GUVEXPA-568189 format. One record per residue (C-alpha): residue number from 1; x, y, z. Coordinates in nm, 4 decimals. Each point is the difference from the previous one (the first is absolute). Layout:
+-----+----------+----------+----------+
:   i :       c1 :       c2 :       c3 :
+-----+----------+----------+----------+
: NUM :        X :        Y :        Z :
...
+-----+----------+----------+----------+
END
This chain:
+-----+----------+----------+----------+
:   i :       c1 :       c2 :       c3 :
+-----+----------+----------+----------+
:   1 :   0.3723 :  -4.0853 :   4.1914 :
:   2 :  -0.2474 :   0.1492 :  -0.1744 :
:   3 :  -0.1667 :  -0.1966 :  -0.3049 :
:   4 :   0.0782 :   0.1492 :  -0.3830 :
:   5 :  -0.2880 :   0.1562 :  -0.1627 :
:   6 :  -0.1333 :  -0.1439 :  -0.3501 :
:   7 :   0.0473 :   0.2459 :  -0.3159 :
:   8 :  -0.3115 :   0.1687 :  -0.0672 :
:   9 :  -0.2077 :  -0.1884 :  -0.2771 :
:  10 :   0.0535 :   0.1567 :  -0.3261 :
:  11 :  -0.3000 :   0.1937 :  -0.0969 :
:  12 :  -0.1749 :  -0.1060 :  -0.2874 :
:  13 :   0.0987 :   0.1099 :  -0.3298 :
:  14 :  -0.3179 :   0.1587 :  -0.1857 :
:  15 :  -0.0165 :  -0.0237 :  -0.4041 :
:  16 :  -0.0702 :   0.2867 :  -0.2129 :
:  17 :  -0.3528 :  -0.1289 :  -0.0287 :
:  18 :  -0.0625 :   0.0368 :   0.4047 :
:  19 :   0.0903 :   0.3673 :  -0.0201 :
:  20 :  -0.1719 :   0.3132 :  -0.1493 :
:  21 :   0.0010 :   0.0732 :  -0.3473 :
:  22 :   0.2727 :   0.2144 :  -0.0760 :
:  23 :  -0.0335 :   0.2826 :  -0.2174 :
:  24 :   0.2371 :  -0.1283 :  -0.2746 :
:  25 :  -0.2997 :  -0.3067 :   0.0062 :
:  26 :  -0.2547 :   0.2517 :  -0.0184 :
:  27 :   0.1168 :   0.1646 :  -0.3101 :
:  28 :  -0.0490 :  -0.1125 :  -0.3457 :
:  29 :   0.3037 :  -0.1095 :  -0.2048 :
:  30 :  -0.0429 :   0.3362 :  -0.2590 :
:  31 :  -0.0457 :   0.2422 :   0.2777 :
:  32 :   0.3436 :  -0.1700 :   0.1656 :
:  33 :   0.1555 :   0.0558 :  -0.3065 :
:  34 :  -0.0975 :   0.3704 :  -0.0609 :
:  35 :   0.1504 :   0.0317 :   0.3241 :
:  36 :   0.2931 :  -0.1251 :  -0.0226 :
:  37 :   0.0475 :   0.2045 :  -0.3223 :
:  38 :  -0.0838 :   0.3074 :   0.1892 :
:  39 :   0.2493 :  -0.0802 :   0.2327 :
:  40 :   0.2724 :  -0.0472 :  -0.2601 :
:  41 :  -0.1246 :   0.3601 :  -0.1928 :
:  42 :   0.0837 :   0.1519 :   0.3796 :
:  43 :   0.3195 :  -0.1936 :   0.0343 :
:  44 :   0.1099 :   0.1187 :  -0.3435 :
:  45 :  -0.0752 :   0.3639 :   0.0424 :
:  46 :   0.1427 :   0.0770 :   0.3026 :
:  47 :   0.3098 :  -0.1528 :  -0.1220 :
:  48 :  -0.0220 :   0.2294 :  -0.2730 :
:  49 :  -0.0262 :   0.2846 :   0.2213 :
:  50 :   0.2747 :  -0.1309 :   0.1894 :
:  51 :   0.2342 :  -0.0278 :  -0.2859 :
:  52 :  -0.1614 :   0.3938 :  -0.1205 :
:  53 :   0.1226 :   0.1071 :   0.3340 :
:  54 :   0.3456 :  -0.1460 :  -0.0313 :
:  55 :   0.0397 :   0.1718 :  -0.3239 :
:  56 :  -0.1400 :   0.3273 :   0.0959 :
:  57 :   0.2304 :   0.0051 :   0.2861 :
:  58 :   0.2951 :  -0.1370 :  -0.2355 :
:  59 :  -0.0801 :   0.2817 :  -0.2506 :
:  60 :  -0.0430 :   0.2669 :   0.2657 :
:  61 :   0.3903 :  -0.1051 :   0.1343 :
:  62 :   0.1505 :   0.0055 :  -0.3192 :
:  63 :  -0.1698 :   0.3747 :  -0.0851 :
:  64 :   0.1219 :   0.1192 :   0.3400 :
:  65 :   0.3899 :  -0.1619 :  -0.0663 :
:  66 :  -0.0082 :   0.1272 :  -0.3184 :
:  67 :  -0.1128 :   0.3702 :   0.1497 :
:  68 :   0.3206 :  -0.0442 :   0.2462 :
:  69 :   0.2383 :  -0.1063 :  -0.2496 :
:  70 :  -0.0813 :   0.3309 :  -0.1592 :
:  71 :  -0.0023 :   0.2637 :   0.3161 :
:  72 :   0.3349 :   0.0800 :   0.0399 :
:  73 :  -0.0099 :   0.1118 :   0.3677 :
:  74 :  -0.1499 :  -0.3414 :   0.0821 :
:  75 :   0.2700 :  -0.1597 :  -0.1519 :
:  76 :   0.2437 :   0.1940 :   0.1843 :
:  77 :  -0.1300 :  -0.1008 :   0.3155 :
:  78 :   0.0109 :  -0.3186 :  -0.0613 :
:  79 :   0.3459 :  -0.0180 :  -0.1402 :
:  80 :   0.2371 :  -0.2520 :   0.2214 :
:  81 :   0.3467 :   0.1815 :  -0.0064 :
:  82 :   0.2491 :  -0.3229 :   0.0255 :
:  83 :   0.3229 :   0.1165 :  -0.0762 :
:  84 :   0.1463 :  -0.2996 :   0.1068 :
:  85 :  -0.0361 :  -0.1560 :  -0.3412 :
:  86 :   0.1651 :   0.2728 :  -0.1830 :
:  87 :   0.3506 :  -0.0488 :   0.1438 :
+-----+----------+----------+----------+
END
């Protein structure tokens, strides 16, 4: 019978001081705050652009629908005849 191997020893968990400092640690608080504000502004502007694009697409769809409602050939082509309703 073979011997069972013991579990490998757990690697020592090094604390934050043992690791190299991160960029967040090296930046001052005011610079970090400015970066957060800038990121928030960018997110807000992207959201505004998305909303504007959606509103513009919706407006274009409404204009197309209004134009089609006034076009007799479009109405005739898309008219569904169901005579069974009227019997």
